[in-house]
C-alpha positions, 0 to 999 in steps of 0.5 A, spaced: 199 811 280 195 808 286 194 815 289 187 816 293 185 809 290 187 804 296 184 806 303 189 808 308 186 802 313 189 797 307 195 800 308 196 799 315 193 792 315 199 791 309 204 794 314 202 790 320 203 784 316 210 786 314 211 788 321 209 781 323 213 777 318 219 781 320 218 780 327 217 772 326 222 770 321 227 776 322 227 778 329 233 782 331 232 783 338 226 783 343 226 790 346 219 789 349 218 783 354 211 779 353 208 783 359 208 789 355 203 786 350 197 789 354 200 796 353 200 795 346 193 792 346 191 798 350 194 803 345 191 800 339 184 800 343 186 808 344 187 809 337 181 805 335 177 810 339 181 816 336 179 814 329 172 813 331 171 819 335 174 823 328 169 819 324 163 821 328 165 829 327 165 828 320 158 824 321 156 830 325 157 835 320 154 830 314 160 830 310 163 824 307 169 821 311 171 817 304 179 818 303 178 816 297 174 821 294 176 828 298 172 832 292 165 829 295 167 833 302 161 838 303 165 841 309 171 842 313 172 838 319 176 843 324 174 841 331 175 836 336 182 832 334 182 836 328 184 842 332 191 839 333 192 834 327 189 835 320 189 827 319 187 824 326 185 818 323 191 817 320 195 818 326 190 813 329 192 808 324 200 810 326 198 809 333 195 802 332 202 800 328 206 803 334 201 798 339 202 793 334 210 794 335 210 794 342 205 787 342 210 784 338 216 786 342 221 786 337 226 792 335 225 790 327 217 792 327 219 799 329 223 800 323 217 799 319 213 805 322 217 810 318 215 807 311 208 807 313 208 815 315 212 816 308 207 812 304 201 815 307 204 822 306 205 820 298 199 816 297 194 819 301 195 826 305 199 830 299 193 828 293 188 829 298 190 836 301 191 838 293 183 836 292 181 840 299 185 846 297 182 846 290 175 845 293 176 850 299 181 855 297 183 860 302 179 857 308 183 850 307 190 854 306 189 858 313 187 851 316 193 848 314 198 854 316 195 853 323 194 845 324 200 840 322 199 834 318 200 829 323 201 832 330 
């Protein structure tokens, strides 16, 4: 399987490409006019800031942010956005895709978003959490009971 092999930003770029191709070659209906493109870009900018903030929290506690090697984590990060979501960086990637869908403007782009969430849940989040449960035991399980995976 491809679990924990492909970095999540690659999945995001793949789905962004699919969204663009479908919007360009199989448009259904334009739900956002061009004047909304700035909103989409603003949402993408906010998502990038969210991801950078989340990444900074990893660096501050001197643990690895590498989603491909969760076993190398030396400490759980449970502050900042991690108080509200166990995966704020993945939430940031989803938010970028939502911004991209608004930028594209077509309804069909929004149909791809659930597939991104499902893919990340199966290919990244579930296997990553299995490793973290083994590594951090009850501490991680308690965190998992208190904080949702996405929001």
